[in-house]
MIBA-223638 format. One record per residue: residue in one letter; x, y, z of N, C-alpha, C in turn. Coordinates in steps of 0.001 Angstrom, whole numbers. Layout:
R   residuo       n.u       n.v       n.w      ca.u      ca.v      ca.w       c.u       c.v       c.w
R         A         X         Y         Z         X         Y         Z         X         Y         Z
...
END
This chain:
R   residuo       n.u       n.v       n.w      ca.u      ca.v      ca.w       c.u       c.v       c.w
R         M    118033    124057    109401    116838    124379    108621    115857    123223    108628
R         A    116342    121981    108427    115476    120809    108386    114782    120596    109711
R         E    115476    120852    110820    114872    120659    112130    113818    121721    112401
R         S    114098    122981    112017    113178    124056    112335    111872    123937    111579
R         I    111875    123297    110416    110653    123193    109624    109615    122336    110325
R         L    110016    121487    111272    109081    120628    111991    108049    121444    112752
R         T    108388    122635    113133    107456    123461    113900    106468    124197    113004
R         V    106710    124197    111700    105850    124936    110783    104516    124226    110580
R         C    104558    122897    110504    103345    122135    110212    103251    120925    111135
R         P    103023    121119    112432    103023    120004    113375    101902    119014    113156
R         S    100812    119415    112454     99684    118514    112252     99648    117928    110849
R         A    100749    118008    110126    100785    117471    108765    100403    116002    108759
R         R     99652    115589    107720     99193    114214    107654    100147    113334    106861
R         E    101072    113887    106097    102038    113107    105340    103443    113579    105677
R         W    104279    112625    106047    105635    112939    106475    106619    112072    105706
R         S    107800    112594    105507    108907    111796    104997    109881    111578    106143
R         L    110333    110357    106263    111250    110000    107337    112648    109825    106763
R         Y    113627    110416    107430    115020    110341    106987    115884    109714    108077
R         T    116816    108881    107637    117852    108382    108531    119075    109280    108376
R         L    119549    109850    109494    120682    110764    109463    121990    109985    109418
R         A    123063    110695    109168    124376    110054    109082    124749    109363    110389
R         N    124256    109885    111540    124583    109289    112834    123625    108176    113230
R         G    122711    107789    112329    121787    106698    112602    120450    107129    113189
R         R    120354    108379    113655    119083    108871    114186    118121    109167    113042
R         E    116821    109369    113400    115819    109607    112375    115202    110990    112537
R         R    114777    111568    111420    114172    112894    111422    112976    112879    110462
R         A    111843    113428    110893    110639    113496    110058    110462    114907    109504
R         I    110115    114995    108219    109895    116276    107549    108509    116247    106901
R         P    107657    117248    107124    106363    117291    106435    106569    117307    104922
R         Q    105854    116437    104202    106063    116341    102760    105685    117623    102031
R         D    104725    118376    102553    104322    119619    101906    105454    120650    101875
R         Y    106409    120509    102810    107498    121484    102918    108847    120901    102471
R         E    108805    119666    102053    110059    118966    101780    110872    119620    100665
R         D    110178    120083     99624    110902    120658     98491    111589    121977     98838
R         S    111096    122648     99884    111676    123945    100241    112767    123828    101295
R         V    113068    122613    101699    114080    122391    102739    115345    121836    102096
R         R    116500    122343    102519    117764    121827    102015    118121    120574    102817
R         I    117946    119395    102193    118197    118118    102859    119655    117723    102660
R         P    120406    117495    103732    121806    117068    103581    121915    115785    102765
R         V    122934    115696    101932    123094    114534    101062    123359    113263    101853
R         S    123788    113402    103113    124080    112230    103935    122824    111605    104529
R         W    121663    112268    104366    120419    111729    104901    119819    110725    103915
R         T    119249    109640    104427    118611    108618    103603    117102    108697    103810
R         R    116345    108806    102730    114899    109003    102819    114154    107680    103004
R         I    113288    107645    104005    112373    106520    104215    110978    107127    104248
R         M    110160    106816    103293    108866    107484    103217    107888    106917    104243
R         R    107298    107792    105029    106223    107419    105936    104913    107768    105266
R         V    104037    106783    105117    102812    107014    104379    101790    107744    105238
R         A    100788    108322    104572     99721    109023    105280     98969    108056    106174
R         D     98414    108573    107262     97603    107815    108223     98439    106936    109146
R         A     99755    106862    108939    100571    106022    109811    100540    106571    111233
R         V    100479    105654    112186    100462    106049    113588    101827    106591    113978
R         E    101832    107722    114668    103098    108320    115089    103870    107373    115996
R         D    105180    107339    115823    106070    106508    116636    105765    105021    116504
R         N    105169    104612    115393    104899    103194    115181    106208    102421    115108
R         W    106195    101188    115600    107419    100389    115681    108014    100092    114300
R         V    107188    100144    113262    107686     99889    111912    108817    100852    111565
R         Y    108697    102106    112008    109687    103125    111660    110835    103211    112656
R         S    110637    102642    113831    111686    102757    114848    112479    101473    115053
R         H    111886    100307    114747    112559     99056    115050    112671     98073    113879
R         A    111782     98170    112906    111827     97206    111801    113040     97459    110915
R         P    113697     96391    110413    114795     96580    109454    114316     97413    108266
R         K    115167     98311    107791    114750     99271    106774    114214     98593    105506
R         W    114788     97445    105123    114354     96801    103880    112942     96235    104002
R         T    112476     96003    105231    111134     95458    105418    110045     96533    105431
R         V    110429     97804    105575    109441     98870    105761    108423     98940    104622
R         P    108828     98906    103331    107811     98966    102270    106821     97799    102319
R         Y    107301     96607    102697    106405     95447    102789    105424     95615    103946
R         L    105912     96098    105067    105043     96318    106222    104050     97442    105954
R         Q    104488     98457    105214    103562     99523    104820    102493     98987    103876
R         L    102898     98106    102973    101950     97511    102033    100857     96754    102776
R         S    101222     96130    103888    100271     95383    104714     99586     96252    105759
R         R     99900     97565    105766     99321     98519    106712     99672     98182    108167
R         V    100808     97557    108388    101207     97240    109759    101441     98517    110554
R         D    101808     99598    109844    102013    100881    110518    100692    101593    110794
R         R     99590    101004    110382     98246    101537    110643     97373    100396    111155
R         P     97506    100026    112421     96891     98790    112935     95380     98815    113069
R         I     94727     99965    112893     93295    100043    113096     92543     99031    112227
R         G     92993     98826    110994     92311     97896    110100     92343     96472    110613
R         S     93460     96069    111214     93547     94724    111785     92561     94559    112941
R         W     92427     95602    113750     91443     95569    114834     90031     95417    114278
R         L     89712     96179    113255     88354     96151    112706     88049     94823    112025
R         L     89064     94120    111557     88882     92788    110996     88794     91736    112101
R         L     89557     91927    113166     89608     90960    114259     88351     90967    115125
R         L     87837     92151    115438     86771     92248    116438     85525     91429    116099
R         P     85033     91420    114858     83900     90535    114561     84211     89059    114804
R         C     85473     88645    114590     85867     87260    114899     85648     86974    116382
R         W     86128     87882    117215     85958     87706    118659     84497     87778    119069
R         W     83731     88667    118435     82299     88724    118734     81651     87360    118492
R         G     81908     86790    117315     81299     85518    116964     81708     84400    117909
R         L     82985     84319    118225     83478     83275    119119     82916     83434    120523
R         L     82970     84647    121066     82509     84875    122440     81000     84670    122564
R         L     80240     85056    121542     78798     84818    121581     78501     83323    121536
R         A     79277     82588    120756     79099     81128    120698     79401     80484    122051
R         I     80450     80944    122720     80792     80406    124043     79710     80771    125051
R         A     79210     82014    124996     78152     82439    125908     76885     81618    125694
R         T     76635     81207    124470     75446     80420    124156     75582     78980    124629
R         S     76740     78383    124392     76948     76970    124755     77312     76778    126221
R         G     77900     77805    126838     78373     77661    128217     79556     76729    128334
R         N     80237     76517    127222     81335     75547    127172     82594     76232    126646
R         F     83654     76222    127442     84936     76790    127022     85982     75693    127021
R         R     86593     75470    125854     87634     74458    125710     88989     75132    125518
R         I     90038     74385    125763     91381     74926    125572     91572     75398    124140
R         H     90967     74690    123197     91108     75065    121791     90502     76441    121525
R         D     89520     76844    122331     88930     78176    122155     89954     79283    122428
R         A     90876     79015    123368     91937     79994    123630     92810     80153    122389
R         W     93079     79029    121718     93863     79107    120484     93078     79832    119387
R         I     91759     79620    119344     90950     80310    118341     91058     81819    118532
R         L     91017     82283    119772     91184     83715    120051     92512     84228    119506
R         I     93579     83477    119780     94914     83876    119327     95035     83731    117815
R         G     94541     82606    117294     94620     82358    115863     93875     83399    115052
R         C     92729     83833    115572     91976     84890    114885     92776     86191    114851
R         A     93473     86491    115947     94279     87715    115993     95409     87657    114964
R         L     96115     86530    114930     97195     86384    113948     96641     86397    112529
R         G     95539     85686    112340     94931     85634    111016     94429     86987    110546
R         A     93910     87790    111485     93417     89121    111121     94540     89996    110600
R         V     95698     89951    111258     96847     90740    110805     97289     90277    109411
R         L     97352     88953    109236     97813     88409    107958     96821     88665    106831
R         M     95533     88420    107095     94540     88589    106037     94277     90059    105735
R         R     94345     90902    106751     94245     92326    106474     95430     92765    105618
R         G     96626     92243    105959     97804     92558    105165     97690     92063    103743
R         A     97180     90844    103580     97010     90290    102238     95971     91082    101452
R         G     94871     91435    102127     93833     92210    101452     94332     93573    101019
R         C     95104     94234    101888     95653     95544    101546     96683     95437    100423
R         T     97455     94357    100434     98432     94143     99369     97720     93989     98025
R         W     96674     93159     98016     95895     92970     96792     95238     94285     96366
R         N     94692     95011     97309     94066     96298     97027     95065     97272     96386
R         D     96285     97308     96928     97285     98238     96408     97802     97815     95038
R         I     97843     96508     94786     98249     96036     93458     97226     96483     92409
R         T     95956     96297     92714     94912     96638     91743     94685     98144     91633
R         D     94966     98880     92712     94671    100323     92751     95896    101209     92567
R         R     97025    100645     92179     98266    101416     92195     98193    102660     91304
R         K     97477    102597     90191     97360    103772     89319     96403    104807     89914
R         L     95305    104339     90499     94384    105259     91164     95048    105914     92366
R         D     95813    105117     93134     96475    105646     94328     97441    106771     93987
R         A     98025    106704     92820     98977    107739     92412     98306    109092     92194
R         S     96977    109084     92026     96258    110330     91757     95579    110915     92989
R         V     95698    110212     94134     95076    110672     95379     96176    111043     96365
R         K     96123    112237     96913     97199    112746     97766     97505    111824     98933
R         R     96442    111311     99608     96651    110499    100803     97309    109163    100492
R         T     97156    108669     99259     97633    107322     98950     98850    107285     98025
R         R     99255    108426     97469    100350    108383     96504    101695    108047     97144
R         S    101778    108134     98480    103037    107807     99155    103165    106317     99474
R         R    102170    105520     99112    102234    104078     99367    103349    103435     98541
R         P    103823    102262     98939    105014    101677     98300    104913    101474     96796
R         L    103753    101057     96268    103660    100792     94835    103567    102063     94000
R         P    102637    102980     94273    102598    104194     93443    103836    105069     93588
R         S    104519    104984     94734    105732    105786     94920    106958    105122     94300
R         G    106804    103874     93830    107897    103190     93156    108919    102550     94073
R         R    108627    102473     95374    109595    101900     96307    109533    100383     96354
R         L    108525     99807     95712    108368     98355     95676    107803     97975     94313
R         S    108288     96881     93748    107801     96446     92444    106520     95629     92591
R         V    105752     95554     91515    104517     94761     91536    104835     93287     91761
R         G    105914     92809     91163    106304     91410     91359    106588     91096     92816
R         A    107306     91982     93484    107598     91788     94908    106309     91809     95720
R         A    105364     92660     95323    104088     92731     96034    103314     91426     95898
R         Y    103335     90828     94710    102651     89542     94515    103278     88444     95376
R         L    104588     88418     95447    105261     87422     96293    104892     87617     97759
R         W    104832     88860     98193    104447     89175     99576    103002     88757     99836
R         L    102142     88940     98851    100744     88524     98966    100645     87015     99172
R         V    101354     86264     98371    101325     84797     98479    101858     84343     99823
R         A    102922     84970    100300    103509     84591    101596    102509     84797    102727
R         Q    101812     85927    102722    100835     86199    103783     99675     85206    103729
R         L     99189     84911    102525     98083     83966    102378     98501     82563    102828
R         A     99726     82191    102535    100203     80858    102906    100260     80691    104428
R         I    100759     81698    105121    100840     81618    106582     99442     81633    107188
R         A     98553     82446    106636     97178     82495    107116     96496     81140    106932
R         L     96774     80472    105824     96189     79146    105570     96659     78133    106610
R         L     97920     78203    106991     98431     77283    108007     97669     77447    109323
R         I     97340     78676    109666     96555     78922    110880     95138     78387    110708
R         L     94532     78658    109561     93163     78213    109306     93043     76695    109386
R         L     94066     75988    108952     94032     74517    108949     94002     73911    110351
R         T     94219     74713    111391     94139     74205    112766     92699     74239    113291
R         F     91766     74812    112509     90362     74881    112909     89594     73692    112334
R         N     88297     73600    112661     87504     72476    112164     87227     72602    110668
R         R     86761     71513    110072     86593     71446    108619     85631     72515    108106
R         Y     84523     72701    108811     83524     73689    108383     84145     75087    108333
R         T     84929     75409    109354     85561     76730    109427     86614     76898    108339
R         I     87323     75820    108018     88322     75883    106947     87653     76243    105623
R         L     86534     75571    105322     85812     75865    104082     85257     77284    104102
R         L     84753     77699    105247     84212     79048    105384     85315     80089    105197
R         G     86484     79823    105773     87604     80740    105633     88078     80861    104193
R         C     88109     79739    103485     88514     79782    102076     87514     80592    101248
R         A     86220     80482    101590     85191     81229    100859     85347     82734    101034
R         S     86006     83156    102117     86169     84585    102370     87062     85253    101337
R         L     87826     84461    100588     88723     85045     99590     87954     85723     98455
R         L     86715     85265     98190     85942     85863     97102     85646     87345     97356
R         P     85044     87727     98506     84829     89165     98725     86126     89963     98842
R         V     87188     89330     99344     88481     90014     99412     88981     90343     98005
R         F     88776     89403     97089     89204     89601     95703     88375     90693     95018
R         V     87072     90718     95283     86164     91626     94574     86274     93061     95069
R         Y     86497     93256     96373     86390     94585     96966     87154     95693     96236
R         P     88424     95506     95859     89142     96629     95232     88496     97156     93953
R         F     87695     96315     93293     87072     96737     92040     85726     97429     92262
R         A     85181     97316     93490     83831     97822     93747     83731     99324     93528
R         K     84768    100053     93919     84722    101519     93792     84683    101975     92329
R         R     84889    101049     91405     84848    101389     89985     83437    101268     89397
R         F     82568    100476     90047     81259    100251     89436     80065    100546     90353
R         T     80294    100899     91625     79181    101189     92515     79519    102335     93454
R         W     78479    103077     93845     78656    104133     94835     78731    103553     96249
R         W     78562    102259     96377     78499    101623     97696     79602    100584     97891
R         P     80860    100926     97621     81939     99943     97823     82089     99547     99291
R         Q     81617    100401    100212     81711    100082    101640     80917     98829    101992
R         I     79870     98523    101225     79129     97278    101463     80023     96082    101186
R         F     80777     96144    100106     81676     95048     99755     82782     94907    100802
R         L     83264     96044    101299     84253     95982    102378     83646     95327    103611
R         G     82399     95686    103937     81733     95098    105096     81546     93605    104956
R         I     81216     93142    103750     81063     91702    103511     82369     90978    103816
R         A     83489     91569    103401     84792     90947    103633     85253     91095    105078
R         F     85115     92296    105639     85700     92591    106943     84965     91922    108104
R         N     83711     91559    107924     82948     90985    109027     82744     89482    108896
R         W     83414     88890    107923     83331     87444    107718     83724     86703    109002
R         G     84569     87310    109786     85025     86687    111018     83908     86411    112019
R         A     82807     87167    111959     81681     86889    112852     81144     85480    112599
R         L     81101     85092    111328     80679     83736    110966     81768     82724    111333
R         L     83001     83091    111025     84120     82177    111235     84353     81900    112716
R         G     84285     82951    113564     84502     82758    114996     83457     81859    115621
R         W     82195     82071    115236     81123     81213    115743     81326     79766    115292
R         A     81607     79571    113996     81761     78233    113437     82968     77509    114024
R         A     84026     78249    114326     85226     77619    114889     84923     76971    116235
R         H     83983     77543    116989     83584     76965    118280     82471     75944    118126
R         S     81487     76249    117280     80264     75446    117228     80259     74393    116128
R         G     81109     74553    115117     81136     73579    114027     80101     73820    112956
R         G     79357     74919    113040     78345     75231    112040     77822     76639    112259
R         L     76744     76976    111552     76161     78302    111659     74673     78214    111979
R         T     74164     79227    112680     72747     79389    112938     72365     80820    112551
R         M     71138     81218    112844     70708     82559    112501     71458     83622    113302
R         A     71846     83311    114544     72492     84311    115402     73767     84880    114785
R         P     74721     84044    114330     75929     84635    113727     75641     85349    112415
R         V     74603     84938    111696     74247     85638    110461     73759     87048    110784
R         L     72925     87180    111817     72466     88507    112240     73642     89353    112726
R         L     74567     88723    113447     75756     89440    113914     76589     89914    112734
R         Y     76711     89074    111736     77447     89409    110522     76813     90602    109808
R         L     75498     90591    109667     74793     91696    109022     74957     92993    109825
R         G     74914     92871    111162     75154     94041    112004     76548     94599    111799
R         G     77521     93711    111623     78886     94149    111357     79015     94866    110026
R         I     78292     94393    109014     78335     95047    107702     77831     96490    107813
R         L     76740     96685    108569     76228     98055    108753     77211     98900    109554
R         W     77910     98280    110500     78949     98983    111252     80055     99453    110315
R         T     80455     98589    109378     81474     98972    108405     80991    100107    107510
R         L     79736    100049    107091     79171    101164    106324     79293    102458    107117
R         F     79072    102371    108426     79166    103529    109312     80585    104080    109333
R         Y     81552    103249    109730     82891    103799    109936     83651    104048    108644
R         D     83392    103259    107589     84168    103493    106373     83614    104649    105554
R         T     82354    104990    105733     81841    106225    105127     82540    107430    105750
R         I     82732    107370    107068     83484    108428    107749     84904    108514    107186
R         Y     85547    107374    107050     86918    107329    106532     86993    107894    105117
R         A     85992    107573    104285     86016    107984    102878     85879    109488    102715
R         H     85343    110178    103716     85205    111626    103609     86559    112334    103568
R         Q     87633    111660    103984     88961    112264    103889     89372    112509    102440
R         D     88904    111622    101542     89405    111596    100168     88393    112086     99138
R         K     87251    112622     99580     86157    112861     98631     86552    113809     97496
R         T     87387    114810     97770     87787    115744     96712     88672    115055     95680
R         D     89703    114349     96161     90586    113626     95244     89837    112498     94542
R         D     88926    111827     95245     88147    110738     94644     87299    111242     93489
R         E     86750    112435     93652     85933    113008     92578     86779    113266     91337
R         L     87976    113782     91539     88874    114055     90412     89313    112760     89732
R         A     89506    111698     90542     89981    110423     89997     88843    109530     89512
R         G     87598    109946     89757     86457    109140     89333     86203    107944     90225
R         I     86650    107999     91469     86457    106902     92422     85128    107100     93135
R         K     84314    106057     93179     83007    106129     93822     83116    105744     95297
R         S     82262    106339     96130     82227    106017     97549     80919    106514     98144
R         T     80566    105990     99315     79373    106474     99999     79552    107919    100453
R         A     80776    108336    100728     81014    109729    101130     80587    110685    100023
R         R     80958    110359     98790     80562    111201     97659     79076    111067     97378
R         K     78536    109874     97495     77120    109636     97209     76220    110369     98194
R         L     76554    110315     99472     75681    110858    100509     75933    112336    100761
R         G     77152    112804    100565     77479    114219    100690     77086    114823    102015
R         A     76395    115950    101969     76017    116672    103183     74991    115918    104016
R         A     74318    114941    103421     73322    114145    104158     73974    113026    104962
R         T     75289    112935    104919     75996    111838    105587     75606    111665    107058
R         P     75548    112724    107890     75213    112507    109307     73898    111762    109514
R         R     72884    112055    108704     71604    111351    108838     71748    109887    108460
R         W     72474    109643    107405     72697    108260    106989     73519    107490    108013
R         L     74525    108150    108585     75328    107498    109618     74462    107079    110804
R         A     73538    107960    111187     72626    107618    112274     71816    106373    111917
R         G     71372    106297    110665     70624    105124    110219     71474    103869    110194
R         F     72710    103990    109683     73612    102835    109684     73855    102344    111110
R         G     74119    103290    112008     74410    102927    113395     73236    102257    114077
R         L     72051    102832    113926     70860    102252    114555     70569    100858    114005
R         T     70698    100691    112708     70447     99380    112101     71481     98358    112565
R         S     72736     98791    112648     73793     97904    113131     73504     97439    114556
R         V     73178     98389    115417     72896     98054    116818     71677     97129    116908
R         G     70649     97409    116097     69465     96564    116111     69763     95135    115696
R         L     70570     94964    114665     70928     93623    114201     71796     92885    115225
R         V     72736     93603    115839     73572     92995    116881     72703     92569    118067
R         A     71757     93426    118450     70847     93078    119548     70015     91847    119197
R         A     69550     91776    117945     68776     90610    117505     69623     89342    117550
R         A     70909     89472    117207     71813     88321    117284     71953     87829    118723
R         M     72103     88774    119658     72218     88402    121072     70949     87700    121550
R         A     69802     88268    121210     68536     87690    121656     68341     86297    121068
R         T     68621     86148    119770     68450     84856    119105     69361     83799    119709
R         A     70577     84183    120062     71549     83224    120580     71319     82887    122051
R         L     70981     83887    122858     71050     83717    124312     69719     83435    124997
R         L     68621     83969    124470     67337     83753    125141     66986     82266    125146
R         G     66743     81752    126334     66444     80334    126484     67664     79453    126584
R         Q     68849     80036    126412     70093     79263    126466     70996     79697    127618
R         A     71082     80995    127849     72005     81521    128861     71240     82032    130073
R         T     71971     82281    131150     71358     82814    132367     70996     84288    132169
R         G     70118     84776    133027     69721     86177    132948     70889     87117    133115
R         L     71851     86722    133957     73018     87572    134184     73877     87674    132925
R         A     74040     86561    132221     74812     86576    130981     74100     87409    129916
R         I     72783     87275    129853     72009     88068    128890     72133     89556    129205
R         A     72096     89895    130497     72235     91297    130901     73604     91842    130500
R         A     74652     91030    130651     76001     91470    130271     76079     91727    128771
R         A     75501     90817    127982     75510     91004    126529     74701     92237    126137
R         A     73555     92438    126797     72724     93605    126497     73457     94897    126831
R         A     74200     94899    127932     74979     96077    128303     76032     96382    127241
R         G     76584     95323    126647     77551     95514    125576     76933     96173    124354
R         V     75720     95762    124013     75022     96365    122878     74752     97846    123152
R         V     74326     98157    124372     74050     99552    124743     75330    100384    124662
R         A     76436     99854    125197     77708    100583    125172     78182    100799    123743
R         F     78035     99777    122924     78419     99870    121509     77594    100944    120804
R         G     76283    100901    120995     75409    101881    120352     75673    103297    120820
R         N     75950    103454    122110     76223    104786    122635     77519    105351    122054
R         H     78498    104483    121855     79755    104935    121254     79517    105438    119836
R         L     78715    104729    119064     78412    105173    117708     77656    106502    117717
R         R     76765    106663    118690     76023    107919    118811     76966    109083    119083
R         I     77915    108890    119974     78875    109951    120303     79736    110286    119087
R         Q     80137    109265    118341     80925    109512    117132     80165    110415    116167
R         T     78889    110111    115963     78074    110884    115027     77971    112343    115453
R         R     77851    112560    116750     77736    113924    117264     79036    114706    117109
R         R     80165    114039    117266     81455    114729    117243     82049    114895    115848
R         L     81541    114148    114890     82136    114126    113559     81977    115455    112823
R         E     83062    115900    112181     83043    117034    111257     83436    116486    109892
R         I     82454    116269    109032     82726    115524    107802     83634    116269    106831
R         N     83782    117562    106982     84662    118318    106094     86045    118564    106695
R         N     86314    117927    107826     87609    118037    108500     88299    116678    108452
R         P     89302    116492    107582     89955    115186    107446     90520    114645    108759
R         N     91074    115517    109595     91616    115052    110872     90511    114510    111769
R         S     89353    115171    111773     88213    114694    112546     87746    113339    112020
R         C     87678    113202    110704     87248    111932    110104     88181    110786    110506
R         L     89488    111045    110449     90450    110008    110786     90366    109634    112261
R         T     90243    110628    113134     90167    110363    114576     88911    109577    114917
R         I     87774    109988    114376     86511    109299    114649     86547    107884    114083
R         F     87087    107735    112885     87213    106405    112283     88014    105479    113192
R         R     89163    105949    113642     90014    105112    114495     89342    104735    115815
R         S     88428    105586    116286     87780    105306    117570     86863    104093    117510
R         N     86593    103587    116313     85734    102413    116202     86386    101152    116751
R         R     87692    101167    116901     88333    100063    117623     87775     99979    119033
R         D     87636    101135    119694     87124    101156    121058     85661    100730    121106
R         A     84885    101139    120102     83482    100724    120046     83382     99208    119961
R         G     84186     98614    119086     84176     97163    118938     84691     96437    120161
R         L     85703     97016    120805     86245     96399    122021     85246     96438    123171
R         L     84443     97510    123238     83402     97565    124262     82462     96381    124137
R         L     81977     96130    122929     81069     95001    122720     81773     93681    123024
R         A     83009     93533    122576     83755     92300    122826     83969     92064    124318
R         S     84242     93126    125058     84485     92993    126502     83242     92489    127230
R         F     82090     93049    126897     80857     92604    127548     80471     91196    127102
R         L     80770     90847    125864     80526     89477    125416     81451     88497    126132
R         A     82686     88916    126398     83603     88075    127171     83054     87850    128577
R         L     82485     88908    129161     81872     88782    130488     80672     87827    130423
R         A     79828     87971    129410     78685     87065    129254     79132     85623    129080
R         A     80211     85431    128302     80730     84074    128097     81260     83498    129394
R         A     81987     84315    130183     82530     83833    131463     81393     83459    132412
R         I     80345     84253    132449     79200     83954    133318     78544     82657    132901
R         S     78348     82453    131597     77726     81229    131092     78559     80001    131438
R         V     79881     80113    131277     80752     78980    131574     80717     78637    133054
R         I     80767     79659    133887     80761     79444    135354     79454     78799    135806
R         F     78329     79307    135328     77030     78799    135792     76673     77464    135163
R         S     77255     77169    133992     76962     75862    133370     77796     74760    133995
R         G     78892     75194    134674     79761     74205    135330     79157     73688    136606
END
């Protein structure tokens, strides 16, 4: 009976994972779980909503670590990508501008990746601690470790401190300016979970936190900031407004019942027009950052590569807007996740621009 129910709801967004007596695992849609006779020998491991299918957290991680990894959203890596990509944008644009690549820059690329996973995990842990009561009232989030009771608040605080401590060790390998800048990023991370309680625009606060890496990546290479990384940072904030408004449309019904504010609820049926505006403004700011950084500094070929990246990035956002069905949660989730590819397109062309600058400056 338990096996046959899998065919009833193949597109279910929330699943419960069970370990069988023989050590194998079986997934059951949560909507049908109460109507299925579960053998007493099965052990329940809850898989939260939005988790990527066949994620290594559920297949290889020790069972006791699963709630902690879920708390950090390790089973949903898209957030780490969206936090990391602005870091790479800032670093690669700085290299393209200076035409200078040092061995330490390779470590900055790696360090930003590790730091993004840790800081995204810490931010999500803090978010879940502050939102645990709200999460219990929203279908998509009630399966998370804290509202479901699988992890205590005390354990979550300890996990938060551990992630921040490791992230700090990585940050301390960068220059002094970047260390101070990285420490300052904790303020928007702290504020963001409360934004949905007092403003219809919490996505702005998320953008302030999530795109801090554009400043940090540039500063890690250059030792300071100019107007170019600030424009890139602002472009990233508008990008976050774009993709997180899409994401918020999944929860708009439950959010209304729980009194949670979001741009999805604020903009409603006008969302597609606003998304077009967010996207165009984001692309314009990113283009301005490229022009400010590269004109008069880099070769024409490097500038062309960066410009191609802006065009590819903007075209990806345009396609997302056309394909989005704001009243279809699966469409919202798929389009939201595709922003990793949009960000990678820009990063790839910036890497090409940086390589051209380094080669021609040598």
